[in-house]
Backbone bond lengths (Angstrom), bond angles and torsions (degrees), N, CA, C in turn:
res aa  C-N    CA-C-N  psi(-1)  N-CA   C-N-CA  omega(-1)  CA-C   N-CA-C  phi
1 M - - - 1.541 - - 1.407 112.13 -
2 N 1.358 118.83 129.86 1.581 124.92 -171.12 1.564 100.73 -73.89
3 E 1.366 112.53 165.25 1.448 122.70 179.31 1.461 111.23 -65.16
4 K 1.244 122.46 -37.64 1.532 124.92 -178.58 1.469 110.52 -58.52
5 I 1.364 117.91 -47.39 1.447 123.99 175.69 1.475 115.15 -60.10
6 L 1.378 112.79 -39.42 1.552 123.17 -179.92 1.577 106.05 -58.84
7 K 1.276 113.95 -44.96 1.574 116.04 -170.17 1.467 106.27 -66.52
8 T 1.301 126.24 -24.07 1.538 126.11 173.00 1.370 118.88 -82.95
9 L 1.401 120.29 5.43 1.461 118.17 -175.51 1.683 103.47 -107.74
10 K 1.330 113.07 155.55 1.371 117.52 175.77 1.553 108.38 -60.17
11 S 1.262 114.07 -58.18 1.466 128.49 176.67 1.456 113.58 -163.65
12 V 1.358 114.95 146.83 1.512 120.80 176.09 1.478 107.77 -61.67
13 E 1.256 114.90 -35.45 1.663 115.60 -170.87 1.591 109.83 -68.74
14 T 1.253 115.64 -20.15 1.527 117.41 -177.39 1.533 111.49 -100.39
15 E 1.350 119.72 6.71 1.408 117.30 177.12 1.640 103.78 -106.21
16 D 1.429 107.85 144.04 1.491 114.71 171.34 1.454 113.75 -81.46
17 W 1.259 120.77 -179.31 1.508 123.12 -173.82 1.531 111.73 -66.80
18 V 1.381 113.16 -37.72 1.535 116.63 -172.05 1.559 101.16 -74.60
19 D 1.316 120.97 -49.35 1.394 120.75 -179.60 1.484 113.23 -56.71
20 Y 1.350 119.01 -43.87 1.394 123.05 -174.44 1.631 115.87 -69.63
21 H 1.276 111.92 -44.88 1.385 121.47 -179.33 1.541 117.90 -86.41
22 I 1.300 117.04 -24.98 1.484 119.76 -175.76 1.530 114.62 -122.25
23 V 1.330 113.17 -54.40 1.451 117.54 -168.49 1.584 110.47 -72.90
24 R 1.422 112.54 -46.65 1.452 112.06 -172.20 1.622 114.61 -69.20
25 P 1.457 117.44 -31.12 1.372 118.52 179.77 1.603 104.66 -68.19
26 I 1.294 120.01 -46.12 1.439 115.69 175.79 1.462 119.76 -60.98
27 S 1.283 120.49 -42.40 1.451 127.32 175.49 1.521 107.51 -62.81
28 Y 1.300 118.99 -33.42 1.530 114.90 177.23 1.368 110.65 -58.60
29 Y 1.364 126.24 -48.14 1.509 123.56 -176.84 1.489 108.49 -70.38
30 M 1.390 124.74 -23.69 1.420 124.74 172.93 1.412 106.45 -69.67
31 T 1.342 121.71 -39.04 1.381 128.46 176.24 1.573 117.92 -54.41
32 R 1.335 108.96 -45.43 1.490 122.13 -179.67 1.539 108.20 -65.36
33 A 1.315 116.11 -40.20 1.465 122.15 177.43 1.574 116.21 -65.02
34 F 1.343 109.23 -41.27 1.424 119.99 -179.25 1.594 104.31 -70.02
35 A 1.148 125.67 -40.45 1.439 138.47 -172.30 1.571 101.84 -66.53
36 R 1.324 121.99 -45.14 1.326 125.12 -171.61 1.576 108.35 -73.17
37 F 1.285 117.43 -29.75 1.573 124.91 173.27 1.473 113.80 -89.37
38 D 1.245 117.50 6.09 1.501 122.42 179.76 1.424 115.20 58.67
39 V 1.346 121.62 33.76 1.514 126.18 176.76 1.457 110.27 -76.26
40 H 1.323 116.90 130.49 1.388 127.06 -174.75 1.625 106.18 -73.24
41 P 1.413 117.77 139.92 1.446 117.59 175.46 1.548 116.59 -57.81
42 N 1.415 118.92 -30.26 1.370 117.56 176.56 1.521 118.26 -70.74
43 T 1.427 109.64 -22.30 1.464 117.43 174.76 1.608 109.63 -65.73
44 V 1.364 110.28 -47.02 1.435 118.29 -179.56 1.554 113.27 -65.79
45 T 1.355 119.48 -31.24 1.412 121.24 172.41 1.468 111.57 -64.92
46 I 1.402 113.99 -48.73 1.549 113.45 177.44 1.612 114.66 -62.62
47 W 1.303 115.30 -25.85 1.468 117.87 173.48 1.483 114.17 -64.85
48 S 1.427 105.96 -40.19 1.603 112.52 -177.45 1.456 105.82 -69.63
49 M 1.369 124.54 -32.63 1.434 120.81 178.19 1.481 113.92 -71.26
50 I 1.257 115.74 -33.91 1.608 121.47 179.82 1.532 107.06 -68.02
51 V 1.315 115.35 -49.99 1.480 118.63 -178.21 1.420 112.82 -60.73
52 G 1.414 115.52 -49.87 1.416 124.77 178.54 1.522 113.65 -47.04
53 A 1.373 109.60 -54.53 1.507 123.06 176.43 1.410 115.21 -55.25
54 A 1.281 113.49 -45.16 1.516 120.34 179.92 1.490 117.14 -60.08
55 S 1.347 111.89 -22.92 1.534 116.77 175.38 1.500 113.21 -56.64
56 C 1.411 117.22 -34.11 1.455 121.83 171.93 1.429 119.80 -39.22
57 L 1.356 116.75 -40.71 1.543 124.47 177.99 1.429 109.78 -61.18
58 F 1.388 124.51 -25.02 1.394 127.68 -172.78 1.449 106.28 -92.70
59 F 1.404 118.83 -42.40 1.544 123.25 -173.52 1.488 104.83 -74.55
60 A 1.283 125.10 -12.87 1.460 121.41 -179.95 1.477 111.05 -68.62
61 H 1.343 116.91 -15.65 1.500 116.45 -177.19 1.572 106.56 -88.14
62 G 1.385 115.01 154.12 1.380 116.87 168.07 1.569 109.48 -67.84
63 C 1.388 110.30 169.27 1.511 110.70 177.64 1.587 108.78 -106.76
64 L 1.275 119.50 -135.08 1.549 120.91 -166.26 1.518 111.88 -63.41
65 Y 1.436 113.21 -45.96 1.418 116.76 -178.91 1.607 115.81 -54.85
66 Y 1.338 117.24 -42.85 1.535 124.32 -175.47 1.484 110.18 -91.96
67 N 1.393 115.00 -46.02 1.520 114.83 -172.52 1.532 112.37 -119.56
68 G 1.211 121.56 13.97 1.427 121.13 173.79 1.550 117.09 67.63
69 W 1.196 119.65 -145.74 1.493 124.36 -178.92 1.511 112.21 -64.99
70 S 1.315 114.76 -35.26 1.573 119.22 -177.06 1.466 102.28 -71.68
71 G 1.351 123.82 -38.96 1.459 118.50 -178.72 1.528 109.06 -71.46
72 L 1.289 123.33 -31.14 1.566 123.25 171.84 1.479 111.84 -57.32
73 L 1.464 108.86 -44.27 1.572 114.25 -177.25 1.598 108.37 -63.46
74 W 1.344 112.03 -42.18 1.506 113.53 -177.20 1.508 113.43 -63.30
75 N 1.457 115.48 -37.43 1.408 117.07 177.08 1.572 112.91 -71.89
76 L 1.206 116.01 -37.07 1.470 122.55 178.88 1.545 106.31 -65.16
77 G 1.287 120.78 -34.04 1.428 123.29 176.06 1.599 108.69 -64.34
78 G 1.277 119.34 -43.71 1.371 129.83 178.71 1.597 111.51 -57.29
79 I 1.441 111.54 -49.31 1.458 120.75 176.51 1.549 110.15 -61.99
80 G 1.295 113.22 -33.77 1.497 119.51 -179.33 1.532 113.04 -63.21
81 L 1.474 110.31 -44.20 1.306 118.44 -174.44 1.522 112.64 -74.08
82 L 1.372 115.12 -21.77 1.511 123.66 178.20 1.485 107.18 -72.89
83 I 1.403 108.83 -40.97 1.554 114.02 -177.88 1.648 109.31 -63.30
84 I 1.302 112.39 -44.56 1.431 117.65 179.46 1.443 110.62 -58.47
85 A 1.362 116.07 -50.12 1.462 123.11 -178.83 1.496 108.11 -57.53
86 D 1.223 125.40 -41.90 1.495 130.60 -179.24 1.505 107.06 -65.04
87 L 1.296 118.53 -38.94 1.572 121.28 -179.29 1.500 106.55 -66.74
88 L 1.371 116.95 -42.77 1.465 119.82 -178.90 1.379 112.03 -69.16
89 D 1.491 119.62 -32.16 1.471 119.87 175.87 1.564 112.11 -68.94
90 C 1.307 118.84 -28.66 1.371 122.33 175.60 1.480 110.79 -75.10
91 T 1.256 110.73 -44.15 1.545 118.28 178.86 1.538 110.46 -49.84
92 D 1.312 115.79 -56.41 1.467 115.57 -174.34 1.559 115.62 -46.95
93 G 1.284 114.43 -49.45 1.537 116.36 179.77 1.549 109.48 -60.72
94 Q 1.311 114.43 -48.43 1.553 116.53 -176.74 1.519 107.11 -63.48
95 L 1.232 122.29 -33.77 1.498 124.61 174.97 1.426 114.78 -64.33
96 A 1.438 119.02 -44.48 1.373 124.30 174.60 1.569 110.67 -59.79
97 R 1.251 115.74 -50.46 1.503 115.44 176.60 1.413 116.10 -61.61
98 M 1.356 118.27 -37.41 1.488 124.11 179.32 1.609 112.22 -64.78
99 T 1.327 111.11 -45.20 1.499 119.98 -171.26 1.640 109.40 -93.46
100 G 1.225 114.53 -14.47 1.533 117.77 -166.69 1.367 117.26 65.62
101 K 1.250 120.47 19.76 1.504 127.98 -179.60 1.547 106.24 -92.47
102 K 1.364 117.93 60.79 1.393 122.85 174.01 1.601 108.77 -90.64
103 S 1.335 113.82 143.91 1.510 119.30 175.37 1.497 109.36 -145.42
104 R 1.328 114.07 164.69 1.408 123.13 -177.11 1.619 101.51 -73.81
105 M 1.363 120.63 -35.57 1.533 115.06 -179.13 1.500 105.39 -69.98
106 G 1.267 118.12 -32.95 1.563 121.17 -178.80 1.468 106.45 -55.29
107 R 1.229 116.16 -52.49 1.629 127.28 -172.69 1.558 101.86 -61.64
108 I 1.422 119.32 -47.31 1.409 112.98 -178.63 1.516 113.98 -74.72
109 L 1.184 124.43 -29.49 1.555 124.42 178.55 1.449 103.74 -71.23
110 D 1.394 126.00 -38.34 1.441 124.98 -179.64 1.419 108.12 -64.06
111 G 1.251 127.87 -31.33 1.365 134.68 -169.09 1.728 107.26 -73.37
112 I 1.288 104.21 -37.66 1.583 109.64 -175.97 1.616 114.05 -103.39
113 A 1.211 118.21 -0.37 1.381 123.59 -170.44 1.529 109.83 -60.55
114 G 1.369 109.93 -60.92 1.540 116.57 -177.61 1.433 112.86 -57.86
115 Y 1.339 118.17 -33.87 1.485 120.62 -179.02 1.566 112.92 -63.47
116 T 1.314 109.86 -41.05 1.501 116.60 -176.89 1.498 114.07 -68.08
117 W 1.310 118.05 -14.81 1.453 120.40 165.74 1.510 118.20 -65.09
118 Y 1.291 110.54 -38.79 1.496 121.10 -170.13 1.535 114.04 -80.41
119 I 1.367 114.01 -19.98 1.520 118.78 179.21 1.396 112.30 -64.66
120 P 1.507 119.15 -51.35 1.509 123.81 -179.36 1.460 103.53 -72.22
121 I 1.449 126.69 -36.95 1.446 119.43 -169.91 1.441 110.99 -73.95
122 Y 1.402 119.13 -34.38 1.399 117.45 170.67 1.526 116.82 -66.85
123 T 1.267 114.27 -26.05 1.643 116.55 177.85 1.482 100.25 -71.40
124 A 1.252 122.31 -39.38 1.437 118.78 -170.20 1.468 109.95 -73.03
125 L 1.366 114.57 -35.80 1.567 118.12 175.61 1.440 111.90 -60.58
126 V 1.421 116.76 -38.00 1.460 115.86 179.16 1.516 111.20 -66.53
127 V 1.381 116.85 -36.87 1.534 118.37 -178.74 1.542 102.51 -72.38
128 R 1.288 121.90 -33.54 1.541 120.18 179.86 1.536 108.74 -65.36
129 F 1.272 123.44 -37.31 1.438 127.88 -179.17 1.540 105.69 -61.39
130 F 1.430 114.18 -45.18 1.504 120.64 -173.75 1.596 105.72 -53.21
131 F 1.240 114.54 -48.93 1.469 119.12 -177.10 1.580 116.34 -80.50
132 H 1.309 111.56 -29.57 1.607 112.36 -174.45 1.577 103.72 -129.06
133 H 1.200 121.75 101.06 1.423 125.14 179.27 1.604 111.16 -139.45
134 E 1.347 112.67 11.93 1.519 115.41 -177.76 1.593 116.17 -56.43
135 I 1.322 110.87 -29.32 1.689 111.34 -172.91 1.520 101.03 -77.24
136 E 1.410 122.67 -43.50 1.383 124.16 -172.83 1.511 109.55 -69.85
137 F 1.391 119.17 -43.57 1.360 118.05 179.42 1.639 112.77 -65.90
138 G 1.326 110.01 -28.83 1.575 113.03 179.43 1.480 108.63 -69.31
139 W 1.370 117.18 -40.61 1.611 119.93 -179.30 1.471 107.84 -63.20
140 L 1.296 116.56 -42.84 1.543 117.67 -176.94 1.572 121.13 -92.65
141 G 1.409 105.36 1.77 1.528 113.56 173.93 1.365 112.90 61.30
142 I 1.471 112.78 37.17 1.565 122.45 175.03 1.577 112.01 -90.45
143 E 1.234 118.76 129.41 1.424 118.92 177.45 1.719 111.33 -74.88
144 D 1.290 105.97 136.04 1.554 113.11 -167.65 1.598 104.54 -84.08
145 T 1.451 116.66 84.31 1.320 124.68 176.99 1.576 106.49 -113.95
146 T 1.234 114.12 166.37 1.570 122.96 -178.46 1.518 101.86 -60.97
147 T 1.238 122.33 -48.33 1.460 125.46 -172.86 1.427 113.71 -64.52
148 N 1.360 110.41 -46.56 1.531 114.32 178.72 1.573 113.59 -66.94
149 T 1.273 110.44 -31.87 1.500 117.88 176.46 1.464 109.18 -65.19
150 L 1.346 123.29 -47.68 1.469 126.29 -177.70 1.589 108.80 -61.87
151 I 1.372 111.02 -44.32 1.456 113.25 -178.61 1.481 113.78 -67.28
152 A 1.311 118.12 -36.30 1.524 120.05 -178.63 1.450 107.93 -74.15
153 T 1.428 120.25 -32.63 1.439 121.79 178.37 1.577 110.75 -61.89
154 A 1.348 110.16 -43.69 1.438 119.78 178.08 1.488 117.37 -56.12
155 V 1.421 112.90 -37.97 1.342 122.69 175.23 1.575 111.94 -71.27
156 V 1.277 114.04 -43.93 1.578 119.43 -179.44 1.648 102.62 -67.50
157 L 1.354 120.02 -37.24 1.497 115.16 176.07 1.491 113.97 -60.11
158 A 1.324 116.59 -39.74 1.490 124.58 179.81 1.637 108.45 -66.46
159 L 1.292 113.40 -33.84 1.473 116.05 -179.15 1.693 106.96 -78.00
160 A 1.240 110.57 -30.12 1.469 108.57 176.07 1.518 117.52 -75.40
161 L 1.351 114.07 -32.59 1.353 121.68 173.08 1.674 112.63 -64.50
162 W 1.327 107.27 -44.47 1.478 118.73 174.11 1.504 110.40 -55.46
163 S 1.324 117.74 -61.66 1.471 121.40 177.20 1.536 120.13 -58.51
164 G 1.409 112.39 -33.44 1.440 117.70 179.02 1.528 114.64 -77.44
165 L 1.418 116.04 -55.13 1.385 122.10 -175.98 1.549 113.90 -76.21
166 G 1.320 115.13 -41.15 1.331 125.24 177.84 1.522 118.58 -86.71
167 G 1.498 117.77 -16.01 1.267 117.30 -177.93 1.602 107.48 -111.98
168 I 1.398 116.52 -80.54 1.403 123.29 -170.38 1.523 115.18 -51.50
169 G 1.357 117.00 -46.15 1.486 118.77 176.92 1.480 111.87 -58.79
170 P 1.265 121.82 -56.66 1.490 120.99 -178.23 1.524 116.04 -61.45
171 Q 1.460 111.56 -40.90 1.380 117.22 178.31 1.464 114.05 -62.49
172 Q 1.343 120.03 -48.76 1.455 118.29 178.53 1.440 114.15 -65.79
173 R 1.278 116.71 -35.08 1.419 121.42 178.15 1.561 110.67 -60.63
174 L 1.390 114.63 -42.49 1.417 114.08 177.49 1.477 114.48 -74.68
175 A 1.301 116.64 -34.60 1.602 116.32 174.90 1.486 107.92 -60.00
176 D 1.253 119.05 -52.55 1.670 121.58 -179.17 1.565 102.94 -48.70
177 Y 1.333 116.73 -51.40 1.428 114.85 -172.24 1.559 114.87 -62.50
178 Y 1.288 114.79 -37.94 1.527 116.68 177.62 1.450 115.12 -69.77
179 I 1.406 117.73 -26.25 1.319 125.40 173.08 1.659 108.99 -63.52
180 Q 1.285 113.14 -53.16 1.347 117.01 179.66 1.516 119.95 -64.48
181 I 1.298 110.29 -22.36 1.558 121.30 -178.52 1.535 101.61 -78.11
182 H 1.302 120.30 -49.21 1.380 124.66 175.39 1.396 116.88 -50.11
183 L 1.464 117.47 -45.76 1.373 124.57 179.53 1.480 109.80 -71.89
184 F 1.329 121.44 -22.41 1.440 121.79 168.07 1.407 114.34 -67.82
185 F 1.326 119.12 -42.37 1.538 125.56 178.01 1.481 108.31 -66.74
186 L 1.294 114.75 -35.86 1.575 119.63 -172.26 1.649 106.62 -82.12
187 K 1.333 115.96 -49.00 1.464 115.72 -170.14 1.473 118.49 -118.69
188 G 1.397 116.71 -8.20 1.466 128.70 173.36 1.528 104.00 88.10
189 E 1.359 115.54 -162.97 1.388 122.00 -164.02 1.507 113.80 -64.82
190 K 1.498 114.96 -41.07 1.451 118.75 179.57 1.439 115.40 -71.40
191 G 1.314 123.85 -13.84 1.377 127.95 -177.48 1.567 117.60 -98.27
192 S 1.430 111.84 1.62 1.468 116.74 176.15 1.419 108.45 -133.82
193 E 1.413 113.31 175.03 1.441 123.43 175.28 1.518 109.99 -117.03
194 L 1.424 115.77 44.07 1.476 121.53 -175.97 1.464 105.91 -71.84
195 D 1.361 123.86 93.92 1.426 125.16 174.13 1.471 111.62 -86.66
196 N 1.267 119.10 155.56 1.466 127.58 176.44 1.617 105.25 -123.58
197 S 1.346 113.17 148.70 1.327 121.33 -167.63 1.585 110.99 -74.67
198 I 1.333 117.06 -27.54 1.480 122.29 173.19 1.635 109.02 -56.54
199 R 1.174 109.52 -58.94 1.495 116.53 177.93 1.562 113.13 -55.85
200 Q 1.298 118.58 -45.72 1.346 126.77 175.63 1.636 109.95 -53.92
201 Q 1.314 114.39 -51.15 1.318 116.00 179.07 1.540 118.41 -67.44
202 E 1.334 117.29 -23.20 1.354 121.82 174.04 1.610 108.09 -74.14
203 I 1.308 114.48 -36.52 1.459 120.24 173.90 1.461 112.03 -57.14
204 Y 1.426 114.15 -44.78 1.453 121.46 -173.65 1.624 106.01 -67.56
205 D 1.291 114.38 -47.72 1.543 122.12 -176.96 1.504 108.58 -52.51
206 E 1.414 115.78 -41.33 1.359 121.67 -178.90 1.495 113.52 -66.40
207 M 1.255 111.18 -43.67 1.584 121.70 -179.69 1.543 113.11 -66.37
208 R 1.336 115.53 -33.40 1.561 119.50 -177.77 1.349 110.18 -57.21
209 H 1.295 128.28 -34.36 1.490 134.01 -168.82 1.632 109.04 -101.90
210 D 1.310 114.06 -2.30 1.422 118.26 -175.81 1.538 110.21 -97.67
211 P 1.410 117.74 106.99 1.345 121.29 -176.79 1.641 116.14 -61.67
212 K 1.396 106.57 -22.51 1.565 112.61 -175.12 1.530 108.43 -75.36
213 V 1.344 120.45 -20.46 1.467 124.44 -179.35 1.565 114.38 -82.69
214 S 1.217 117.53 123.16 1.434 125.31 -172.54 1.545 106.65 -67.68
215 T 1.416 118.01 148.16 1.442 127.30 -179.93 1.536 107.07 -56.52
216 V 1.346 119.65 -36.78 1.482 125.43 -174.05 1.530 107.62 -63.72
217 E 1.359 115.22 -48.43 1.464 123.68 175.41 1.494 110.67 -59.40
218 K 1.273 121.73 -40.69 1.357 122.11 -177.92 1.493 113.20 -67.19
219 V 1.429 113.10 -32.80 1.429 122.54 -173.56 1.663 104.57 -73.25
220 F 1.283 113.59 -41.73 1.448 123.68 -176.91 1.482 108.02 -64.36
221 Q 1.378 116.84 -41.37 1.438 120.34 179.49 1.410 112.40 -66.18
222 K 1.311 114.87 -43.88 1.617 118.33 179.90 1.420 110.48 -61.54
223 S 1.431 119.94 -34.92 1.460 117.14 176.79 1.483 113.00 -72.23
224 Y 1.380 115.99 -30.71 1.417 116.32 178.77 1.497 114.57 -68.45
225 V 1.417 118.95 -26.42 1.465 128.14 175.24 1.509 102.92 -60.50
226 D 1.286 116.12 -49.90 1.460 123.32 -179.37 1.559 112.13 -59.47
227 Y 1.308 112.37 -47.95 1.449 121.29 -175.70 1.631 105.37 -66.13
228 T 1.176 125.90 -36.72 1.501 125.70 176.79 1.565 113.54 -73.71
229 Q 1.277 108.86 -37.30 1.553 112.46 172.26 1.406 117.22 -64.30
230 K 1.375 118.46 -32.66 1.383 123.18 176.56 1.554 111.64 -72.83
231 Q 1.348 116.58 -35.47 1.520 122.79 175.02 1.433 108.63 -62.53
232 E 1.366 121.70 -38.61 1.427 125.99 -173.81 1.446 105.87 -77.06
233 G 1.362 120.07 -37.86 1.394 121.99 -173.28 1.565 111.08 -66.20
234 R 1.406 113.81 -29.53 1.516 118.17 177.67 1.558 111.97 -77.83
235 T 1.316 121.61 -10.41 1.512 119.39 -168.99 1.555 106.27 -134.22
236 P 1.314 117.64 63.67 1.469 115.83 178.65 1.508 117.66 -63.67
237 Q 1.371 116.27 -31.19 1.450 120.22 -179.41 1.562 110.65 -72.95
238 F 1.348 116.56 -32.41 1.425 116.02 178.78 1.479 105.37 -73.38
239 Q 1.421 119.34 -36.99 1.424 120.68 179.96 1.648 110.52 -57.59
240 R 1.315 109.33 -43.36 1.443 120.34 180.00 1.523 106.35 -60.74
241 L 1.313 119.20 -49.53 1.406 119.47 -178.87 1.500 111.41 -59.10
242 M 1.315 122.23 -48.65 1.511 122.28 176.08 1.425 113.62 -55.53
243 R 1.361 123.62 -37.56 1.377 129.60 177.61 1.523 109.20 -57.07
244 L 1.414 111.50 -51.33 1.525 117.40 -170.67 1.573 104.22 -75.23
245 L 1.371 122.91 -30.90 1.506 117.71 174.82 1.518 107.69 -63.90
246 K 1.268 116.79 -44.58 1.390 120.74 -178.73 1.499 116.96 -55.82
247 E 1.371 113.69 -41.88 1.413 126.69 -178.35 1.455 111.62 -67.68
248 K 1.362 118.85 -40.52 1.319 126.06 -169.87 1.557 114.58 -89.39
249 F 1.325 115.43 -30.32 1.388 123.88 -173.82 1.573 116.21 -121.92
250 G 1.432 117.31 7.54 1.423 123.09 -177.30 1.506 113.17 80.27
251 K 1.307 113.57 -49.35 1.579 114.66 177.93 1.592 102.50 -137.74
252 A 1.295 115.43 149.16 1.410 123.09 -178.20 1.445 108.36 -60.24
253 S 1.324 115.44 -36.08 1.536 122.64 -177.15 1.572 115.66 -73.69
254 N 1.423 114.26 -9.33 1.355 123.37 173.91 1.461 116.56 -85.40
255 M 1.295 117.36 3.20 1.504 123.40 177.54 1.545 113.79 -48.83
256 P 1.232 117.40 151.09 1.496 122.17 -177.57 1.636 105.82 -67.97
257 A 1.259 112.55 154.61 1.512 119.26 -176.86 1.569 104.59 -58.26
258 E 1.233 123.33 -47.83 1.464 125.53 -171.45 1.640 109.23 -59.40
259 V 1.336 112.24 -36.16 1.475 114.94 -173.27 1.712 106.82 -77.51
260 R 1.283 109.88 -38.46 1.510 117.65 175.42 1.439 107.81 -59.01
261 Q 1.353 115.13 -46.48 1.555 117.30 -176.34 1.513 112.03 -64.51
262 S 1.308 116.73 -39.94 1.456 120.51 -179.19 1.636 110.24 -68.77
263 L 1.342 118.17 -36.23 1.448 119.21 178.95 1.534 103.95 -70.62
264 H 1.279 115.03 -41.98 1.564 112.97 -179.97 1.512 114.96 -62.58
265 D 1.362 114.87 -39.04 1.436 118.85 -176.96 1.521 105.86 -67.16
266 H 1.338 121.19 -43.86 1.482 121.46 179.93 1.477 113.25 -60.44
267 S 1.375 114.37 -47.12 1.453 123.14 -179.58 1.516 116.45 -58.56
268 L 1.398 107.58 -40.20 1.509 116.03 -178.36 1.603 109.73 -58.32
269 K 1.330 119.09 -41.51 1.433 120.03 179.49 1.457 111.08 -61.06
270 I 1.310 123.36 -27.02 1.556 128.58 -176.31 1.648 111.57 -81.52
271 I 1.420 109.05 -36.07 1.412 114.61 -173.81 1.546 117.18 -45.42
272 P 1.317 116.79 -48.96 1.491 117.25 -176.31 1.657 110.87 -65.77
273 W 1.167 112.60 -25.66 1.659 114.60 176.04 1.375 107.19 -83.47
274 N 1.449 119.36 -30.73 1.451 117.76 175.08 1.495 114.85 -66.13
275 S 1.297 114.81 -34.21 1.445 120.48 176.39 1.510 113.38 -58.59
276 L 1.256 118.78 -23.46 1.478 121.62 -179.57 1.619 108.90 -72.67
277 L 1.268 118.65 -10.24 1.468 118.55 -177.47 1.629 105.50 -98.29
278 T 1.377 116.47 -1.09 1.394 115.27 179.51 1.567 107.84 -102.02
279 F 1.377 117.24 -169.74 1.373 124.49 -164.03 1.424 118.46 -50.77
280 N 1.411 119.54 -53.36 1.528 115.22 -165.99 1.461 114.56 -66.72
281 F 1.384 122.14 -38.06 1.468 121.09 -177.70 1.458 109.69 -74.24
282 R 1.340 121.06 -36.69 1.411 128.37 -179.15 1.560 108.20 -63.61
283 T 1.337 114.05 -47.00 1.438 119.76 -179.64 1.569 111.54 -67.81
284 L 1.293 120.57 -25.99 1.386 122.86 -175.46 1.523 102.91 -68.69
285 S 1.345 118.01 -45.45 1.614 118.60 -174.68 1.505 106.23 -67.47
286 L 1.408 120.19 -36.88 1.304 118.85 -176.26 1.516 110.43 -65.99
287 V 1.278 118.24 -45.57 1.573 125.46 170.66 1.453 118.64 -47.47
288 V 1.404 112.61 -48.98 1.497 120.32 173.94 1.477 114.31 -61.19
289 F 1.255 120.30 -50.18 1.448 127.13 178.91 1.495 116.90 -57.00
290 T 1.288 108.18 -48.08 1.571 118.61 179.65 1.547 112.72 -67.90
291 L 1.386 116.76 -37.46 1.426 119.88 -178.30 1.591 109.27 -76.44
292 I 1.313 119.23 -28.55 1.426 115.77 175.06 1.655 115.00 -90.24
293 D 1.276 111.03 5.97 1.492 122.09 178.35 1.394 115.30 70.39
294 L 1.335 120.82 33.73 1.411 126.00 -174.67 1.531 111.62 -130.19
295 P 1.508 119.08 53.34 1.468 118.70 -174.39 1.472 118.83 -63.04
296 V 1.513 111.11 -12.80 1.513 114.18 -175.31 1.608 102.81 -72.95
297 L 1.272 117.78 -29.06 1.504 117.03 -178.77 1.521 108.93 -68.69
298 N 1.272 119.21 -28.20 1.481 121.52 172.94 1.421 113.09 -59.74
299 F 1.409 118.61 -42.39 1.395 120.57 176.17 1.533 116.01 -59.16
300 L 1.472 106.69 -43.30 1.518 111.72 -177.27 1.600 107.38 -73.95
301 W 1.317 123.47 -31.42 1.432 121.68 173.23 1.420 111.47 -61.66
302 E 1.331 120.90 -49.83 1.475 127.88 -177.85 1.559 109.26 -61.59
303 G 1.442 113.06 -43.70 1.454 111.49 -175.27 1.540 118.98 -79.83
304 I 1.413 115.28 -24.09 1.373 120.26 174.02 1.479 117.26 -106.49
305 G 1.362 117.36 -61.15 1.407 122.35 173.35 1.446 125.76 -50.69
306 M 1.366 115.41 -47.41 1.387 119.09 179.69 1.526 114.87 -78.47
307 T 1.432 110.58 -27.19 1.460 117.54 -176.74 1.662 105.68 -77.60
308 L 1.266 121.93 -29.00 1.331 119.57 170.85 1.476 116.67 -74.49
309 L 1.332 112.70 -30.42 1.556 116.97 170.82 1.463 105.24 -61.76
310 A 1.309 122.04 -52.90 1.392 121.08 -171.81 1.634 112.08 -62.04
311 C 1.366 114.75 -38.94 1.399 115.08 178.40 1.549 111.01 -62.23
312 W 1.380 116.17 -39.65 1.448 118.09 -178.59 1.560 109.63 -65.68
313 I 1.345 117.37 -40.27 1.486 117.16 179.14 1.585 109.57 -63.43
314 N 1.429 114.97 -44.41 1.316 122.19 -178.54 1.652 110.34 -56.81
315 H 1.254 115.61 -44.82 1.413 121.85 -179.68 1.499 112.34 -67.65
316 R 1.398 123.70 -39.98 1.378 125.01 177.28 1.570 110.39 -62.70
317 H 1.324 115.52 -43.46 1.400 126.10 -175.47 1.578 107.99 -63.88
318 E 1.369 114.98 -47.31 1.398 119.78 -177.71 1.573 107.71 -66.05
319 A 1.337 118.16 -36.20 1.526 119.47 -172.32 1.512 106.46 -66.97
320 F 1.382 119.20 -44.58 1.538 115.26 -178.46 1.471 110.07 -71.35
321 C 1.324 120.01 -30.57 1.395 118.20 179.56 1.580 109.65 -66.60
322 K 1.223 121.32 -42.04 1.415 129.35 170.28 1.520 116.21 -51.60
323 K 1.271 110.92 -53.45 1.356 127.12 178.27 1.566 111.19 -46.99
324 I 1.415 110.90 -56.66 1.510 114.13 175.96 1.302 118.04 -79.48
325 A 1.266 120.78 -22.56 1.504 122.11 169.78 1.580 111.98 -65.25
326 D 1.218 112.17 -37.05 1.563 111.55 177.86 1.423 116.57 -74.34
327 T 1.337 119.93 -19.65 1.532 122.48 166.69 1.463 114.63 -75.28
328 L 1.321 120.44 -10.28 1.439 125.16 175.40 1.425 113.12 -87.56
C-alpha cells in the first residue's frame, strides 16, 4: 500500500486483511473523487446507510432453492449493494482525514451507519421466511399450514430481534470502542476518538439551550451519550484503569512509555479477534446463509456464536486492563 493511502487510515494495526489489501485501496480512489467535487464526509455516510438499507429489497427474495437463478441474481444484487455500502462507509472516514472535515456529527453517524443496514435486512429476512420455509419445516417435521407458518414466523421474528438488538448493536458498539482504545494506546489522545459519556452529556446539555443547534443534531447527540454510556458499562476494568492513570499521572495520556507499550502490546493481540465483530466477517456469514436459503441460521449464529465471541473478547480485554491497573 502506498504512502498516500496509508495517510488516510486510522492505523494499519486496526485494519483487517480484507480492508487493508482490498477495501481501503478502492475506497481511497473514491475518496479522491469525492474530494475533487467537495462532497462532505457526512453525505457519504448517509449514502452508505441508504445503499446498505436498500439491499433488504434484494435479500427478501429466496435464492436458488426457492427461486432458481433469478433468486440467486436477486441475492447477489443484495450482496453487491452491501459491498458498495461498505466502500462508502470506509470512504467517509478517509475523506474526513484527507480533507480535515471531521465533525462530532460525523463521528456519531459513522458509529451507527453499519447498524442501520441490518435493521431493514433482518426485517426482510423475516418476511422471506414467511414465504419460504420449506427446508426448515421439513427438518422439523412441521406441517406447512397457515397457523404453523404464523407461529414459526413469530419465533423467527423474536430470533431476529434477539440477534439484532442483543447481538449486532452491542457487538459493533464494543468493537468500535476497542478500536478507539487501541488507537489511544498507540497514538495518544489526538490519534483516537475515545469519547466519554460525561463529556458527551456536557456537550448535549450545552446544545439543549442553544437555538442555533438543530433538533436533529440534539437527538443524535443524546443518542451518542447513550452509546458511550453503554460502551463504558461493558468495560468497568478499563474505566478503572483510566481513572488510576489520571490520578497518578494527571492525565491518562501522560502515562509512562513502558505502561503505554504494555497496554498496546496486550491490545494488539485482541485486535484481529475484534475485527471479526465488524463488517467483513459478519457479512460473510449473512452471505452464506442467504445463498443456501437458510437465513434463520444467520439469526442463531449472530445471537449465539457472535455473542460468545464478543463476550470472550470483552473478557480478555478486561483481564489485561485489570492486571495492569493492579500494578498501579
